[in-house]
N, C-alpha and C positions, 0 to 999 in steps of 0.2 A: 609234943603231946597235941593230938588234934582238939580243936575247939568245936564245940557244938552247942546248940541252943538247949538249955535245960527244959525238960518237959513241961514245967510249970510256966516258963516264959512263952513257949510255943502255944500253949493252950490259952494264955491271956491274949496274945496277938491275934490268934484264930477267933476268939470270942469278940475281940474289938472289931475285926473286919466284918464278922457276921452281924454285929450289932449296927455298925455303919451301914451295911447293905440294907438291913431291915428298916432302918430309919429312913433311908433314902426312898425305899419302895413305899412306906407309909406316907411320907410327905408327897410323893407323887400321886399316890391314890386319892390323897385329900386334896389335890389340885394346888398344892404349894409348889411353885417353881423353884428350881435350884438356881445356881448362878447362871446368868445369861450366856448363851452359847457365843462363842467368838464368831463374829460375822465372816463369812467366807469372802475372800476378795473376788469380786466378780469382774470378769474382763470387760473392758470398755466395749460398747457395741461397735461392731465392725461396720464400716461404711465403704462402699465401693469408691474407687478413685476416678478421677476424670479420664484416666487412660483405660480403665476397665469400661466405663460407659461408652467411650468412644468405640472401643473394640466391639462392644455389644451392638451398638447402632450400625457400624459398618457391616457386621455380619447379618443383622436383622433386615436392613434394607437391601443389601446386595447391589447388584448393578441395576436391576429392574423392578424392585419392590419386594416386600416380604412374602415369603412362601405361605401356602395355606396352613401348613403346620405352625409356623411361627405366629400367624395371625390368631391361632387358638391358644397356643401355649405360652407365648411371650408378650401378651397383650392383657392389661388389667380388664376385669370383668365389665367395668362401667364403660370403658372405651370400646370394648367388644360390642356391647349393646348399642352404643351410639353408632358404631360402624354399620351394624346390621340394619339399623333404622334408616340409614342414609341411602335411599335408593338412587342408583345411577352415578353416585359420587363415592370415590375411594377416600374415606376419611383419613387413613393412614398415609396417603400421598397427596391429599388436597388436590386431586385431579380426577379426571374420568377415563384416562387411558394408562398405557404402560410407558414409562419414561425410556429414553434411549440410555441415560446414564444417571447415576446418583452419587453425590459427594456429600459426605458428613464433615461439618466444620469443627471448630474448636468447642470443646465441652466446658461448660461453666457448672461449678458445683456450689451449693449454698448449705449452711448449717441447717436449713430447713428440710433436710432429707431429700432433696430433689436436684437432679442434675439435668442440664438441657443443652442442645446443640441445634444450630441452624442446619437444615438439611436441604441441599439444592438439587432439584430435578431438572434434568436436561431433556428437551424434546427434539424430535425429527423436524417439527415445525413449530414455530412460535418461540417466544422467550422463555429463559430459564424461569423456574418458579422456586419459591423458597417457603419452607415450613419450619416450625420449631417443634422438636420431639423432646418430651419430658420423661425422665427415667428415675424410678425410685432408687435412693442410695443405701437403704438399710441392708447391710450385708447378710443379716440372718434370713432374709427373704430372697427368693429367686429374682434375679433382675427382670424387670417388665417395663413395657412401654406404658406410661400412665395417662398421657395426654398428647395431642398434637394440635397446634394452632396454625392456621394457614395465614401466611404473611402476604398481605396485598396481592 
């Protein structure tokens, strides 16, 4: 014999669900919050690794310095302004000319969301020069050069 829900039970369940929905809507309209929503697990902010920063700097500096496109798209706006204001000096290379060769050293990363490496520029005449290039580590942002300091 098949079992089924008697019509009276069905009606009382339907009425209960309808009343529950009406109550939830009324409370919501009155500004009464229901149970707190379960917090979604947010992924931890991704940070670029030292290897990724090294690869970025090697590509950015190339053999003879950054390209015109990289100087626009891969440099932070404040550093771009500083570079534009420095007449006769290439702020990104700490020099006035084009190096013969560029070598990127070991990258150091800190929890401060910044990574850096010593970049050595080699010249046809004169001694090698060194600069420190700083890169932001927040993985949610495109990797950019944020600062350069000229070392001695």
